[in-house]
N, C-alpha and C positions, 0 to 999 in steps of 0.2 A: 450528581446533583443536580443535574436532567432531569431524570428516573421522580426524583424526593418536588421537588418542585410542581412537576404535574400531578402529582397522588394530592398535593397540596392547591392543586384548581392555581398555582402562581404559574402567569408568564408559560404557559404550555403549549407556546408555538417560539421557543425558545430550544426545545430539548434537541429539533434538528441541526442544532447551532451549535447545541454544546456536543452532540456526538461528534458532527466534525471535526469541532476540536479535539475532543479526548482522541481522537484516532489519529487527529495529525503528530499531535505531543507523542503518540505512546511510538507512530511508524519510525519518527523520526529520530527519537530517541534511539531506540531496535536497531536502527539505519547504522546511524553513526556511533555504535559499539560493534556493529559488524567489521571494523575498520583494525579494530586495537587487536592486542594479541590474544587476546582470550576472545575474540570472537565468535567461533561457535556455537557458542551459548546464546550472543544477543541473535545467530543466524537461524540458531532454533525457537529462540522464543520471534522472532520476525517471522516467521513461517508459521507458527501457529498462532499468532494475528491475523494472515493475512486470509489461513482457508476461515477461522471467524470472518474478518469482514468480508469477503467473496460471497458465504452462506450469508450473512442478515445482507449485503445485496441484493442478493439473484433473491430471496426472499422479497424482499420489499419494492424494489425492479427500484434502489436508486443505488445511479451507475455511477457514483466519485465511489464507492465503498468497492464495489469491486474493481476500480482505477487504483485504488490503496492499495490492494490485496493483490493486486499485480505489478505495478511502479516502485513500489515501495522496494518487494524483497529482490527484482530485478537489479533495482539501484546496489543492496547488499547483496544477492550473490559475487556482483560483476566488481563488487570493492575485492570479495576475502577472494576474487580469480585470480584479478591484476595486477595485483599488491606489488610481485615482485615482476611482472614483467616487461617485456622493452615498450617504447613507445608504442615501434611500427607495430605489434603487435596486439595493445592494447585498441591503438588507433584500428584496427584493422578489424577486431573483434565489438567496440562500439558501435560502425557504421553498421555490421554483419546485424549484430543483434540489434542496436536503436531499429534499424528496419526493420525487423522480426518484429516486437513490440509494438509501434506503430501499427502493424498489418493487426495485429492481436487485437490490440483498441479499437478499433475500428469497427473490426466484425463480433466484436465483444458490446460495442456501444450498439452495434444495428439490432444482436440478439437478445441483450437482457435491460436495452435503455430504457428510463420511460418517455412514454408517446408522450412530444412536446404539441 
């Protein structure tokens, strides 16, 4: 929709908003599907979409798309891994992996983020 409006010269400034909305909807749908019994198919789609999102974010220096491509798969993979774990193991995994994810996002933001 955003690309069509841009080509027609109508509301060109909304293209980025359309991309953010579409990415968020697609990522949320695939991430929630990763929790189901047939979640491996959703997880594969999530990882493919993450690769596309990160490539787009790096190429056009849009940190939000790099973050989408890192955070949503992290959540999807974590959901698959911890589905049958005990509470203590899940908590330990959450603390360690979330700390690593925050450190990674800070590094990526400094490396690929848009200059303010």
